[in-house]
N, C-alpha and C positions, 0 to 999 in steps of 0.2 A: 427739507430736510437736512441737518448739519451733520449727519453721521451717528450712529449709535446701535441701536438693535438691529439685527439682520432676522427677517423672517424668511424660514423656507416654505415656498409656496409652489403648488402646482402652476404650469405655464399659463392655463386659462384663467387663474386667479388674479393676474397684473393685467388684464384686457380693461384699456381705458385707465389704466394708472398713468399720473402724470411720471415719466421718467427724466430725470434732471441732465443725463448725460449720455442718454443714447445716441442723439443725433451728433454729438462731438464724434462718438467712437465708430459711427458710421461713416463721417465725413474722413476721418483718418483712415480708415481701411480702404475707400474709393480713392483717396491722394495717393497713399501708397503705392496700391496696385498701377494706378496709371504711371506714375513716376518711375518706377521699378521697371516697366515694360518701355518707356520713352527714352529715360536716361540711360538704364543700366543693360538693356538687353543687347546693345548694340556693340560693344566694348569688350574684346578681349584683353583681361591685365594679366599681369605675371608677378609671383610672388616667390622669393629666394628662400629655398628649403635645404637644410643640411644634410648633405649626402646626393638627394635627389637633384638639386639644383634648381633653376629657374621651372615654375610648375604655372603654366597658364589657366585660366580660369575665366568664365563669363562672369563680368562685374556685377550684373543684375543679382547675383546669388546673395550679395551683402544684404540686400535690402528687400528682395522679393519675398523670402519667407516671413518677414516681419508681417505681410498681408494675413499669414496662417496664425503668426501668434495673436493678431487683433482679432482674428475668426474665432480663436479659442475664447479670448476675452469675451466676445457676444454671446457666443454659444453658453457659456459657464455664467455669465451674469445675467443675461437676458433671455436665454432660452433658444431653441432652434428656430422657432417661429420668426423672431426678430433678426436672428443671423441668416435665415434663407431669404428675408427681404433684403438684407445687404447684399447678398450674393448675387441677386438679381440686378440690383443697382449698380453693382461693381461690372456685372456681364454687358448691360446696355451702356455703361460708361467705355468699356473696351471697345463695343462696336461703334460707338459714335467715333472716337478716336481713331480707330482704323481707317472708317470712312473720311472725316476730316483730312487724314494726312493723305490719303489717295487724292482728294478733290485738290487740295494746296498744292501738291506736288505737281499734279498733271496739267495745272493751270500754266499757260504760255508766260514766260517772264518778259517783264519790259526790257526794252531793247538796252536801256543803261544799267541794268541791274546784273551784277557778274555773280549772284550766290547761287544759282541753279544748281550747279554741280554738287556744291556743298550741300544744300537743302536736300537733295537727292539721297547723297549719302547718308545722311543723318536720318531724315523722314521717309524715304523709301522703302517700301515694303514688298516682301516676298509673301503672295497670297497662301501658301502654302503654311508658311512659318504662322502667319497671323492666325490662320484658322486652326492650327494646331496648339497655339497658344490660348486661344478663346476657348476650345473645346475642353483642353486639359484643365484651364482654370476652374469652369464650371464644374467640372466632375470632381475634380481634387479637393475642391471646397466643400461640397455638397456630402462628399465621403468624410472629410475631416469633421465636420459641424455635427453628422449623424452619430459617428464613433464616440465623439466627445459626450454628446447629450445621452446617449444610450449608456456609455460607462458612468456617468456621472449617477445614475440611476442605479447601476448594479453596485457601486462602491459606498452608497448611500453618502455622496459628497464627499467622502474621506480621500486623501493621497491625490490631489489635484496635479501633481506631476505624473503620474501613470496615464493619466486621460489626455494633458496637453501632449505628452511624447507619443502616447500610442495611437492617438488621432493624427498626429503628423505623419508618422510611420505611414499609417495607411492611407492619408489624403496625398501628401507628396509621392507615395509610391504610384499612385494612381494617376497624379499628375505627370509624373516622369515616363510611365508605361505608355500614355497616351501621345503626350507632346513629342519625344523624340522619335518615334516609329512614323507618325504622321508627317512631322516636318522633314525627317532626314532619310528615310528608309528608301534606299535606291541611289541616294547620293552618297551617303558615307557607307564604307563596308561593312558588315554586320559584326565584326568584332569591335572596331571603334564606335559602333552605334550602342553595342552593350557596355562599354567599358565609360562612356560618357553617361550614360541613363544610370548605370548604378554608381559612379562617383558623385554625380551632381545629387541624386536620391540621399546619399550617405550625407554630403555635406550639408544639405538643407535640415536634414533631420538632427545632425550635429549641431547647427547653428540654433534650431528651437531649443534644443536641450540645454546650450549656454545661456540661453535668454529665460531660461525657468524662474530664476530669482526675481527678473522683472516680472515676468507674468504674475508671480504671486502677488508682488507689491499692487500691481494696477487692479487685478482681481479683488483683492482685501479692500482696496480703496474704493472701490466702485461700490462693490456690496454694502459696504457701511454708508456710502453717502445716498445710495438708492433706497436701502434698508430692505432689501429682497435678495434672496438666493432661489432660484427658478429651477424646478426639477421638470423634466419632460416626461412625467408619468402616464399621461393619456394625449400625447401631441400627434396628430397626423404628420408623419415624416415624408409625404410626397414632397418631392421639390418643385412641382407644377403649379405654384401658386403663389402669390405675392401678399397676399393677405394675413394680417397676424391672427 
């Protein structure tokens, strides 16, 4: 299908249908999720702001919200069931990445190799933070997908921006409410914990809102190419299954 008529269909109606771009969107979702956790999570960067001065931030915030954007695209175009499949794929990939990093770091280095300390600094993991990240991602993404799918039915497919931003407010809220207390309660004082939690949530939602024009373009292009617009009117919203 080269683009054209878009048919509004219940999710069950596209079972068995050949979807041209779903696999690519799923691959992009998992790739951004993994790279934002590996490359972006460990660095604290700084940006100079008028009046305030230097403001530190976790570099991963620049890219991790893109996983939520693609999650929105998956749910909006392909429906909750296929987004659920992608979330489980991302969850499995995170578990594998964490296990692989632990094994590789733990292996004794060769006598002539001097990179162990740097390797540990980059890929060494604090189990509590890894656990927090995986739990927060799983819960936040499912909340994000559920809210978007339900809002699409309620709004009859109108006003895409309301559900992309609304679902992110809910999903990123759950993500932050789980990640920071699990990872840092008792390590940071409660005031710092609350400030960082709220700040990161606001920044992630703001980043999602800024990317709304891009979301519109991608969603519109995919719907035209696939020829479908899926509505989750009779969907089983349980997260505990991977079959479509």
